[in-house]
C-alpha positions in Angstrom: -38.4 43.7 77.3 -36.6 46.8 79.8 -39.6 46.2 82.6 -40.7 42.5 81.7 -36.5 40.5 82.6 -35.7 42.3 85.4 -39.2 41.6 86.9 -38.7 38.3 85.5 -35.2 37.6 87.6 -36.6 39.3 91.0 -39.2 35.8 91.1 -36.7 33.5 89.0 -33.6 34.2 91.8 -36.6 34.3 94.9 -37.8 30.6 93.3 -33.9 29.4 92.8 -33.1 30.5 96.7 -35.9 28.5 97.7 -35.8 25.4 95.9 -31.9 25.0 97.0 -33.0 25.7 100.9 -31.7 28.8 101.4 -35.1 29.7 102.3 -36.9 28.0 104.5 -38.9 25.0 102.4 -41.2 25.2 105.7 -42.7 28.8 105.1 -43.2 29.3 101.2 -45.8 32.1 101.6 -42.5 34.4 101.9 -42.3 33.9 97.9 -45.8 35.4 97.7 -44.2 38.6 97.4 -42.1 38.5 94.9 -43.3 36.0 92.8 -46.4 38.0 92.5 -46.4 41.7 92.5 -42.7 42.0 91.0 -42.2 38.7 88.4 -46.6 38.8 87.6 -47.3 42.4 87.5 -44.1 43.3 86.0 -44.1 40.6 82.8 -47.5 41.2 82.5 -47.0 45.2 82.6 -44.2 44.1 79.9 -46.5 42.0 77.4 -48.8 44.9 77.5 -46.0 47.2 76.7 -45.0 44.7 73.9 -48.6 44.5 72.1 -48.8 48.3 72.4 -45.6 48.5 70.2 -47.6 45.9 67.8 -45.0 43.0 69.0 -47.3 40.3 69.5 -45.0 37.3 69.5 -42.7 39.0 72.2 -46.7 40.0 74.2 -47.2 36.6 73.9 -44.0 34.8 75.3 -44.4 37.9 78.1 -47.6 36.9 79.0 -47.2 33.6 79.0 -44.6 34.2 82.1 -46.5 36.7 83.2 -49.4 34.7 83.8 -46.7 31.6 85.3 -45.8 34.3 87.7 -49.7 35.5 88.6 -50.8 31.9 89.1 -47.2 30.2 91.4 -48.6 33.0 93.0 -52.1 32.1 93.5 -50.9 28.5 94.0 -48.4 29.5 96.8 -51.3 32.0 98.6 -54.0 29.1 98.5 -51.7 25.9 99.9 -50.2 28.1 102.3 -54.1 29.4 103.3 -55.9 26.4 103.2 -57.9 28.1 100.5 -57.7 24.3 97.8 -59.6 22.5 100.5 -56.0 20.0 101.6 -57.1 17.8 104.6 -56.3 20.0 107.9 -56.9 16.6 109.9 -54.8 14.3 107.8 -51.2 14.6 107.2 -50.8 11.6 104.7 -53.8 13.0 102.8 -52.8 16.0 103.3 -49.3 15.6 101.5 -50.5 13.6 99.5 -53.3 16.2 98.0 -50.5 19.4 98.0 -48.4 17.0 95.7 -51.2 16.2 93.3 -51.9 19.7 93.3 -48.1 20.7 92.9 -47.9 18.5 90.5 -50.7 19.5 88.2 -49.4 22.4 88.2 -45.8 21.3 86.9 -47.0 19.6 84.1 -49.5 21.7 82.8 -47.1 24.4 82.5 -44.1 22.1 81.3 -46.4 21.2 78.5 -47.3 24.5 77.5 -43.5 26.1 78.4 -42.3 23.4 75.8 -44.6 24.4 73.3 -43.6 27.8 73.6 -39.9 27.1 72.9 -40.7 24.7 70.0 -42.1 27.5 68.5 -40.0 29.8 69.5 -36.5 28.7 67.9 -36.6 31.1 64.8 -35.9 34.0 67.8 -32.1 34.1 68.4 -30.2 31.2 70.3 -30.0 32.8 73.4 -33.8 33.3 74.0 -33.8 29.7 73.1 -31.6 28.9 75.6 -33.3 30.5 78.1 -36.3 28.4 77.4 -34.8 25.0 77.4 -33.1 26.2 81.0 -36.9 27.2 81.7 -38.0 23.9 80.9 -35.1 21.9 82.3 -36.2 23.2 85.9 -39.8 22.3 85.2 -39.2 19.3 84.6 -36.4 19.2 87.8 -38.8 20.4 90.1 -42.3 18.1 88.4 -39.2 15.3 88.9 -38.8 16.5 92.7 -42.3 16.7 93.7 -43.5 13.5 92.2 -40.9 11.4 94.2 -40.2 14.1 97.2 -36.9 14.2 96.4 -35.1 17.3 98.0 -32.0 16.7 96.0 -34.4 16.7 92.5 -35.3 20.1 93.9 -32.1 21.6 94.5 -31.1 20.6 91.0 -33.9 21.8 89.7 -32.7 25.3 92.0 -29.7 25.2 89.9 -31.4 24.7 86.6 -33.1 28.3 87.8 -30.2 29.9 88.8 -28.7 28.9 84.6 -32.1 31.0 83.0 -31.1 33.6 85.5 -28.1 34.0 84.2 -29.2 34.5 80.6 -32.2 36.7 81.5 -29.5 38.9 82.9 -27.3 38.7 80.0 -30.5 39.3 78.1 -31.2 42.3 79.8 -28.0 43.5 80.3 -27.9 43.5 76.1 -31.1 45.6 75.8 -30.2 48.2 78.4 -27.0 48.7 76.9 -28.1 49.0 73.5 -31.6 51.0 74.6 -28.8 53.5 76.2 -26.6 53.8 72.6 -24.0 51.0 73.8 -23.9 47.8 71.8 -26.3 45.1 72.2 -24.9 41.5 73.8 -24.2 38.8 70.8 -27.5 36.4 71.0 -26.6 33.8 68.0 -28.4 32.7 65.4 -32.1 31.3 65.7 -31.8 27.1 65.3 -34.6 28.0 63.0 -34.6 30.3 59.7 
């Protein structure tokens, strides 16, 4: 977790800043380095570490998030560089094609992450809150893409910052405990 959480936060903060308009929406290619390398690779390394320690559930969760970040990096890179056959001659068709690609990506990941959220309610409450906020963020961004609504994208960005706060709390608590301090209270699981 000590490798995965901070690298997860790097991509999440970058995504949140982009969704709220801090980074230019017309230039999403700047996200690729932060998302793909820091988050995707870092979280996958955390998954490999957890698997090596025999922590299958942790490895599965981290591999899922790492794969999300890697696939998001590929999506952004592909759209920015015209790798998906998006029309270059018809702006209306291009907009519709990009919307379809983004919506399919978001819907697929939303379904997977909602299932993961439900499957992990035996974890301490802080993790469930993190997963629920991720689900809310994905849902808002999906709605924003489908409705072409910048307001919904901003709300999605706010939800991203919500799960960043929970992720930072989890990282701080884990680091404190690793260095001999007390662990942060994580709450009782929803399911026993």
